[in-house]
LONU-778177 format. One record per residue: z negated, x, y negated of N, C-alpha, C in turn; residue number from 1. Coordinates in Angstrom, 1 decimal, always signed. Layout:
<nodes>
{n_w:Z | n_u:X | n_v:Y | ca_w:Z | ca_u:X | ca_v:Y | c_w:Z | c_u:X | c_v:Y | seq:NUM}
...
</nodes>
This chain:
<nodes>
{n_w:-32.4 | n_u:-37.1 | n_v:+77.8 | ca_w:-31.7 | ca_u:-37.4 | ca_v:+77.6 | c_w:-31.9 | c_u:-37.6 | c_v:+75.7 | seq:1}
{n_w:-32.9 | n_u:-38.7 | n_v:+75.6 | ca_w:-33.5 | ca_u:-39.3 | ca_v:+74.9 | c_w:-33.3 | c_u:-38.4 | c_v:+73.7 | seq:2}
{n_w:-34.7 | n_u:-36.9 | n_v:+74.5 | ca_w:-34.4 | ca_u:-36.2 | ca_v:+73.5 | c_w:-33.0 | c_u:-35.4 | c_v:+72.7 | seq:3}
{n_w:-31.4 | n_u:-34.8 | n_v:+73.3 | ca_w:-31.4 | ca_u:-34.2 | ca_v:+73.3 | c_w:-30.4 | c_u:-35.0 | c_v:+72.0 | seq:4}
{n_w:-30.3 | n_u:-36.2 | n_v:+72.1 | ca_w:-28.8 | ca_u:-36.5 | ca_v:+71.1 | c_w:-29.4 | c_u:-36.1 | c_v:+69.5 | seq:5}
{n_w:-30.5 | n_u:-36.5 | n_v:+69.3 | ca_w:-31.0 | ca_u:-36.4 | ca_v:+67.3 | c_w:-30.7 | c_u:-34.7 | c_v:+68.3 | seq:6}
{n_w:-31.0 | n_u:-33.7 | n_v:+68.9 | ca_w:-31.1 | ca_u:-32.2 | ca_v:+68.3 | c_w:-28.9 | c_u:-32.5 | c_v:+68.3 | seq:7}
{n_w:-28.3 | n_u:-32.7 | n_v:+68.5 | ca_w:-27.0 | ca_u:-32.8 | ca_v:+69.1 | c_w:-26.3 | c_u:-33.3 | c_v:+67.7 | seq:8}
{n_w:-26.9 | n_u:-34.4 | n_v:+67.3 | ca_w:-26.7 | ca_u:-34.7 | ca_v:+65.8 | c_w:-27.1 | c_u:-33.5 | c_v:+64.6 | seq:9}
{n_w:-28.4 | n_u:-33.2 | n_v:+64.7 | ca_w:-29.3 | ca_u:-32.5 | ca_v:+64.0 | c_w:-28.1 | c_u:-31.4 | c_v:+63.8 | seq:10}
{n_w:-27.4 | n_u:-30.8 | n_v:+64.6 | ca_w:-27.0 | ca_u:-29.4 | ca_v:+64.6 | c_w:-25.4 | c_u:-29.8 | c_v:+64.4 | seq:11}
{n_w:-24.6 | n_u:-30.7 | n_v:+64.5 | ca_w:-22.9 | ca_u:-30.8 | ca_v:+64.8 | c_w:-23.0 | c_u:-31.2 | c_v:+62.8 | seq:12}
{n_w:-23.9 | n_u:-31.9 | n_v:+62.4 | ca_w:-24.2 | ca_u:-32.6 | ca_v:+60.5 | c_w:-24.4 | c_u:-30.9 | c_v:+60.2 | seq:13}
{n_w:-25.5 | n_u:-30.0 | n_v:+60.7 | ca_w:-25.2 | ca_u:-29.1 | ca_v:+60.0 | c_w:-24.5 | c_u:-28.2 | c_v:+60.4 | seq:14}
{n_w:-23.8 | n_u:-27.9 | n_v:+61.3 | ca_w:-21.9 | ca_u:-26.9 | ca_v:+61.2 | c_w:-21.2 | c_u:-27.8 | c_v:+60.0 | seq:15}
{n_w:-21.1 | n_u:-29.3 | n_v:+60.1 | ca_w:-20.1 | ca_u:-29.6 | ca_v:+58.6 | c_w:-20.6 | c_u:-29.3 | c_v:+57.3 | seq:16}
{n_w:-22.3 | n_u:-29.5 | n_v:+56.9 | ca_w:-22.3 | ca_u:-28.9 | ca_v:+56.2 | c_w:-22.6 | c_u:-27.7 | c_v:+55.8 | seq:17}
{n_w:-22.6 | n_u:-26.7 | n_v:+56.5 | ca_w:-22.4 | ca_u:-25.3 | ca_v:+56.3 | c_w:-21.1 | c_u:-24.9 | c_v:+56.1 | seq:18}
{n_w:-20.0 | n_u:-25.3 | n_v:+57.0 | ca_w:-18.3 | ca_u:-25.7 | ca_v:+56.5 | c_w:-18.4 | c_u:-26.1 | c_v:+55.2 | seq:19}
{n_w:-18.6 | n_u:-27.7 | n_v:+55.6 | ca_w:-18.1 | ca_u:-28.0 | ca_v:+53.2 | c_w:-18.6 | c_u:-26.9 | c_v:+52.4 | seq:20}
{n_w:-19.7 | n_u:-26.5 | n_v:+52.5 | ca_w:-20.2 | ca_u:-25.6 | ca_v:+51.7 | c_w:-19.6 | c_u:-24.3 | c_v:+50.9 | seq:21}
{n_w:-19.1 | n_u:-24.1 | n_v:+52.7 | ca_w:-18.4 | ca_u:-22.2 | ca_v:+52.4 | c_w:-17.7 | c_u:-23.4 | c_v:+51.8 | seq:22}
{n_w:-16.8 | n_u:-23.6 | n_v:+52.0 | ca_w:-15.6 | ca_u:-24.0 | ca_v:+50.9 | c_w:-15.1 | c_u:-24.2 | c_v:+49.6 | seq:23}
{n_w:-16.9 | n_u:-25.4 | n_v:+49.2 | ca_w:-16.7 | ca_u:-25.3 | ca_v:+47.6 | c_w:-16.7 | c_u:-24.6 | c_v:+47.4 | seq:24}
{n_w:-18.3 | n_u:-23.6 | n_v:+47.8 | ca_w:-18.5 | ca_u:-22.3 | ca_v:+47.3 | c_w:-18.0 | c_u:-21.0 | c_v:+47.6 | seq:25}
{n_w:-17.5 | n_u:-20.9 | n_v:+47.1 | ca_w:-16.7 | ca_u:-19.7 | ca_v:+48.1 | c_w:-17.2 | c_u:-18.1 | c_v:+47.7 | seq:26}
{n_w:-17.9 | n_u:-18.3 | n_v:+46.8 | ca_w:-19.1 | ca_u:-17.2 | ca_v:+47.2 | c_w:-20.0 | c_u:-17.1 | c_v:+48.4 | seq:27}
{n_w:-20.1 | n_u:-18.3 | n_v:+48.5 | ca_w:-21.4 | ca_u:-18.8 | ca_v:+49.4 | c_w:-21.1 | c_u:-18.3 | c_v:+50.9 | seq:28}
{n_w:-19.7 | n_u:-18.0 | n_v:+51.1 | ca_w:-18.7 | ca_u:-18.6 | ca_v:+52.0 | c_w:-18.9 | c_u:-17.1 | c_v:+53.2 | seq:29}
{n_w:-20.3 | n_u:-17.7 | n_v:+54.0 | ca_w:-19.9 | ca_u:-16.9 | ca_v:+55.4 | c_w:-18.6 | c_u:-16.4 | c_v:+56.3 | seq:30}
{n_w:-17.5 | n_u:-17.3 | n_v:+55.7 | ca_w:-16.1 | ca_u:-17.5 | ca_v:+56.9 | c_w:-17.1 | c_u:-18.4 | c_v:+58.0 | seq:31}
{n_w:-16.3 | n_u:-18.9 | n_v:+58.6 | ca_w:-16.0 | ca_u:-20.0 | ca_v:+58.9 | c_w:-17.1 | c_u:-19.9 | c_v:+60.3 | seq:32}
{n_w:-17.0 | n_u:-18.8 | n_v:+61.0 | ca_w:-17.9 | ca_u:-18.4 | ca_v:+62.0 | c_w:-19.6 | c_u:-18.2 | c_v:+61.1 | seq:33}
{n_w:-19.5 | n_u:-17.4 | n_v:+60.4 | ca_w:-20.7 | ca_u:-17.6 | ca_v:+59.8 | c_w:-21.5 | c_u:-18.8 | c_v:+58.7 | seq:34}
{n_w:-20.6 | n_u:-19.4 | n_v:+58.3 | ca_w:-21.1 | ca_u:-21.1 | ca_v:+57.5 | c_w:-21.8 | c_u:-21.5 | c_v:+58.9 | seq:35}
{n_w:-21.0 | n_u:-21.4 | n_v:+59.9 | ca_w:-20.6 | ca_u:-22.4 | ca_v:+61.8 | c_w:-22.3 | c_u:-22.9 | c_v:+62.2 | seq:36}
{n_w:-22.2 | n_u:-20.9 | n_v:+62.1 | ca_w:-23.8 | ca_u:-20.7 | ca_v:+63.1 | c_w:-24.9 | c_u:-20.9 | c_v:+62.0 | seq:37}
{n_w:-24.4 | n_u:-20.5 | n_v:+60.9 | ca_w:-25.8 | ca_u:-21.0 | ca_v:+59.4 | c_w:-26.1 | c_u:-22.4 | c_v:+59.8 | seq:38}
{n_w:-24.7 | n_u:-23.1 | n_v:+59.7 | ca_w:-25.5 | ca_u:-24.3 | ca_v:+59.4 | c_w:-26.2 | c_u:-25.3 | c_v:+60.5 | seq:39}
{n_w:-25.6 | n_u:-24.7 | n_v:+62.5 | ca_w:-25.9 | ca_u:-24.8 | ca_v:+62.9 | c_w:-27.7 | c_u:-24.8 | c_v:+63.7 | seq:40}
{n_w:-28.1 | n_u:-23.5 | n_v:+63.0 | ca_w:-29.2 | ca_u:-23.3 | ca_v:+62.4 | c_w:-30.3 | c_u:-23.9 | c_v:+61.5 | seq:41}
{n_w:-30.2 | n_u:-23.9 | n_v:+60.7 | ca_w:-30.1 | ca_u:-24.9 | ca_v:+59.8 | c_w:-29.8 | c_u:-26.7 | c_v:+59.7 | seq:42}
{n_w:-29.0 | n_u:-27.3 | n_v:+60.7 | ca_w:-29.0 | ca_u:-28.7 | ca_v:+60.8 | c_w:-30.6 | c_u:-28.7 | c_v:+62.1 | seq:43}
{n_w:-30.8 | n_u:-28.2 | n_v:+62.5 | ca_w:-32.3 | ca_u:-27.9 | ca_v:+63.5 | c_w:-32.9 | c_u:-28.1 | c_v:+62.3 | seq:44}
{n_w:-33.3 | n_u:-27.0 | n_v:+61.6 | ca_w:-34.4 | ca_u:-27.1 | ca_v:+61.3 | c_w:-34.6 | c_u:-28.1 | c_v:+60.0 | seq:45}
{n_w:-33.2 | n_u:-28.7 | n_v:+59.3 | ca_w:-33.4 | ca_u:-29.8 | ca_v:+58.1 | c_w:-33.9 | c_u:-31.1 | c_v:+58.5 | seq:46}
{n_w:-32.6 | n_u:-31.3 | n_v:+59.8 | ca_w:-32.9 | ca_u:-32.6 | ca_v:+60.9 | c_w:-34.9 | c_u:-32.5 | c_v:+61.1 | seq:47}
{n_w:-35.0 | n_u:-31.9 | n_v:+62.2 | ca_w:-35.8 | ca_u:-31.8 | ca_v:+62.4 | c_w:-37.7 | c_u:-32.1 | c_v:+60.9 | seq:48}
{n_w:-36.9 | n_u:-31.4 | n_v:+60.3 | ca_w:-37.7 | ca_u:-31.6 | ca_v:+58.8 | c_w:-37.7 | c_u:-33.1 | c_v:+58.1 | seq:49}
{n_w:-36.7 | n_u:-33.8 | n_v:+58.6 | ca_w:-36.2 | ca_u:-34.7 | ca_v:+57.2 | c_w:-37.1 | c_u:-35.7 | c_v:+58.3 | seq:50}
{n_w:-36.9 | n_u:-36.0 | n_v:+59.7 | ca_w:-37.3 | ca_u:-36.4 | ca_v:+60.5 | c_w:-38.8 | c_u:-36.3 | c_v:+60.8 | seq:51}
{n_w:-39.5 | n_u:-35.9 | n_v:+60.4 | ca_w:-41.3 | ca_u:-35.7 | ca_v:+60.2 | c_w:-41.4 | c_u:-36.5 | c_v:+58.7 | seq:52}
{n_w:-40.9 | n_u:-36.1 | n_v:+58.0 | ca_w:-40.6 | ca_u:-36.5 | ca_v:+56.2 | c_w:-41.4 | c_u:-37.9 | c_v:+55.9 | seq:53}
{n_w:-39.3 | n_u:-38.2 | n_v:+56.4 | ca_w:-39.6 | ca_u:-39.5 | ca_v:+56.3 | c_w:-39.5 | c_u:-40.6 | c_v:+57.7 | seq:54}
{n_w:-40.3 | n_u:-40.4 | n_v:+58.7 | ca_w:-40.2 | ca_u:-40.8 | ca_v:+59.4 | c_w:-40.5 | c_u:-42.9 | c_v:+59.4 | seq:55}
{n_w:-39.6 | n_u:-43.9 | n_v:+60.5 | ca_w:-39.6 | ca_u:-44.8 | ca_v:+59.6 | c_w:-38.9 | c_u:-45.3 | c_v:+58.4 | seq:56}
{n_w:-38.8 | n_u:-44.4 | n_v:+57.3 | ca_w:-38.1 | ca_u:-44.9 | ca_v:+56.0 | c_w:-36.7 | c_u:-45.3 | c_v:+56.2 | seq:57}
{n_w:-36.0 | n_u:-44.8 | n_v:+56.8 | ca_w:-34.6 | ca_u:-44.4 | ca_v:+57.4 | c_w:-34.1 | c_u:-45.0 | c_v:+58.7 | seq:58}
{n_w:-33.1 | n_u:-45.2 | n_v:+59.3 | ca_w:-32.4 | ca_u:-44.9 | ca_v:+61.0 | c_w:-32.6 | c_u:-43.7 | c_v:+61.4 | seq:59}
{n_w:-32.5 | n_u:-43.1 | n_v:+62.6 | ca_w:-33.2 | ca_u:-41.9 | ca_v:+62.9 | c_w:-31.8 | c_u:-41.6 | c_v:+62.9 | seq:60}
{n_w:-31.1 | n_u:-41.9 | n_v:+63.3 | ca_w:-29.3 | ca_u:-41.6 | ca_v:+63.1 | c_w:-29.0 | c_u:-41.1 | c_v:+61.8 | seq:61}
{n_w:-29.9 | n_u:-41.8 | n_v:+61.0 | ca_w:-29.2 | ca_u:-41.4 | ca_v:+59.2 | c_w:-30.2 | c_u:-39.7 | c_v:+59.1 | seq:62}
{n_w:-31.4 | n_u:-40.4 | n_v:+59.5 | ca_w:-32.1 | ca_u:-38.9 | ca_v:+59.1 | c_w:-32.0 | c_u:-38.2 | c_v:+59.8 | seq:63}
{n_w:-31.1 | n_u:-37.9 | n_v:+61.0 | ca_w:-30.4 | ca_u:-37.0 | ca_v:+61.3 | c_w:-29.5 | c_u:-36.1 | c_v:+61.2 | seq:64}
{n_w:-28.4 | n_u:-37.0 | n_v:+60.5 | ca_w:-27.1 | ca_u:-37.2 | ca_v:+59.4 | c_w:-27.6 | c_u:-35.9 | c_v:+58.4 | seq:65}
{n_w:-28.5 | n_u:-36.9 | n_v:+57.2 | ca_w:-28.6 | ca_u:-36.1 | ca_v:+56.3 | c_w:-29.3 | c_u:-34.7 | c_v:+56.3 | seq:66}
{n_w:-30.1 | n_u:-34.8 | n_v:+57.3 | ca_w:-31.1 | ca_u:-34.2 | ca_v:+57.2 | c_w:-30.2 | c_u:-32.9 | c_v:+57.6 | seq:67}
{n_w:-29.5 | n_u:-32.9 | n_v:+59.1 | ca_w:-28.9 | ca_u:-31.9 | ca_v:+59.0 | c_w:-27.9 | c_u:-31.0 | c_v:+58.0 | seq:68}
{n_w:-27.4 | n_u:-31.7 | n_v:+57.6 | ca_w:-26.6 | ca_u:-31.6 | ca_v:+57.0 | c_w:-26.6 | c_u:-30.9 | c_v:+55.8 | seq:69}
{n_w:-28.1 | n_u:-31.4 | n_v:+55.3 | ca_w:-29.1 | ca_u:-30.8 | ca_v:+53.9 | c_w:-29.0 | c_u:-29.8 | c_v:+54.5 | seq:70}
{n_w:-29.5 | n_u:-29.6 | n_v:+55.5 | ca_w:-30.2 | ca_u:-28.3 | ca_v:+56.1 | c_w:-29.3 | c_u:-26.7 | c_v:+56.5 | seq:71}
{n_w:-27.8 | n_u:-27.3 | n_v:+56.8 | ca_w:-27.3 | ca_u:-26.6 | ca_v:+57.4 | c_w:-26.6 | c_u:-26.5 | c_v:+56.2 | seq:72}
{n_w:-25.9 | n_u:-26.5 | n_v:+54.3 | ca_w:-25.5 | ca_u:-26.4 | ca_v:+53.8 | c_w:-26.6 | c_u:-25.6 | c_v:+53.2 | seq:73}
{n_w:-28.1 | n_u:-26.1 | n_v:+53.4 | ca_w:-29.1 | ca_u:-25.2 | ca_v:+52.2 | c_w:-29.0 | c_u:-23.9 | c_v:+53.0 | seq:74}
{n_w:-29.5 | n_u:-23.7 | n_v:+54.6 | ca_w:-29.1 | ca_u:-22.3 | ca_v:+55.0 | c_w:-27.9 | c_u:-21.1 | c_v:+54.6 | seq:75}
{n_w:-27.1 | n_u:-22.1 | n_v:+54.7 | ca_w:-25.6 | ca_u:-21.3 | ca_v:+54.1 | c_w:-25.3 | c_u:-21.0 | c_v:+53.8 | seq:76}
{n_w:-26.2 | n_u:-21.5 | n_v:+52.2 | ca_w:-25.9 | ca_u:-20.7 | ca_v:+50.5 | c_w:-27.1 | c_u:-19.6 | c_v:+50.8 | seq:77}
{n_w:-28.1 | n_u:-19.8 | n_v:+51.6 | ca_w:-29.4 | ca_u:-18.9 | ca_v:+51.4 | c_w:-28.6 | c_u:-17.8 | c_v:+51.8 | seq:78}
{n_w:-27.6 | n_u:-17.8 | n_v:+52.6 | ca_w:-27.4 | ca_u:-16.8 | ca_v:+53.6 | c_w:-25.8 | c_u:-16.0 | c_v:+53.1 | seq:79}
{n_w:-25.4 | n_u:-16.9 | n_v:+52.6 | ca_w:-24.6 | ca_u:-16.8 | ca_v:+51.5 | c_w:-25.5 | c_u:-15.6 | c_v:+50.5 | seq:80}
{n_w:-26.6 | n_u:-16.2 | n_v:+49.2 | ca_w:-26.8 | ca_u:-15.3 | ca_v:+49.1 | c_w:-27.2 | c_u:-13.8 | c_v:+49.3 | seq:81}
{n_w:-28.2 | n_u:-14.1 | n_v:+50.0 | ca_w:-28.7 | ca_u:-12.4 | ca_v:+50.8 | c_w:-27.6 | c_u:-11.7 | c_v:+50.8 | seq:82}
{n_w:-26.5 | n_u:-12.4 | n_v:+51.4 | ca_w:-25.3 | ca_u:-11.6 | ca_v:+52.1 | c_w:-24.4 | c_u:-10.8 | c_v:+50.2 | seq:83}
{n_w:-24.2 | n_u:-11.5 | n_v:+48.9 | ca_w:-23.6 | ca_u:-10.9 | ca_v:+48.4 | c_w:-24.9 | c_u:-10.3 | c_v:+48.1 | seq:84}
{n_w:-26.0 | n_u:-10.3 | n_v:+47.7 | ca_w:-27.1 | ca_u:-9.5 | ca_v:+47.1 | c_w:-27.1 | c_u:-8.0 | c_v:+48.0 | seq:85}
{n_w:-26.9 | n_u:-8.6 | n_v:+48.9 | ca_w:-26.7 | ca_u:-7.0 | ca_v:+50.0 | c_w:-25.4 | c_u:-6.2 | c_v:+49.1 | seq:86}
{n_w:-24.6 | n_u:-6.9 | n_v:+49.6 | ca_w:-23.3 | ca_u:-5.9 | ca_v:+48.6 | c_w:-23.6 | c_u:-5.2 | c_v:+48.3 | seq:87}
{n_w:-23.9 | n_u:-5.6 | n_v:+46.7 | ca_w:-24.0 | ca_u:-5.2 | ca_v:+45.8 | c_w:-25.2 | c_u:-3.9 | c_v:+45.8 | seq:88}
{n_w:-25.7 | n_u:-3.6 | n_v:+46.5 | ca_w:-27.0 | ca_u:-2.1 | ca_v:+46.5 | c_w:-25.6 | c_u:-1.6 | c_v:+47.4 | seq:89}
</nodes>
């Protein structure tokens, strides 16, 4: 159970980050479902990455929330950019 809670925190924060960036930057939005899926994936990756980089520098919960949120937002923007570039061709 100890290993599951950080991952859940990361993916929930990632989904939130993906949906927030989708609402703020409509040109990158993938729709609610797409933003959520991209956010979930980015949240897991971003949370794990920040946990490795900032190990011990801040509380684990803060690492998971910040890393997950930023990772989810970043992957949503990247996916939105790819989608818009593909639509132009």
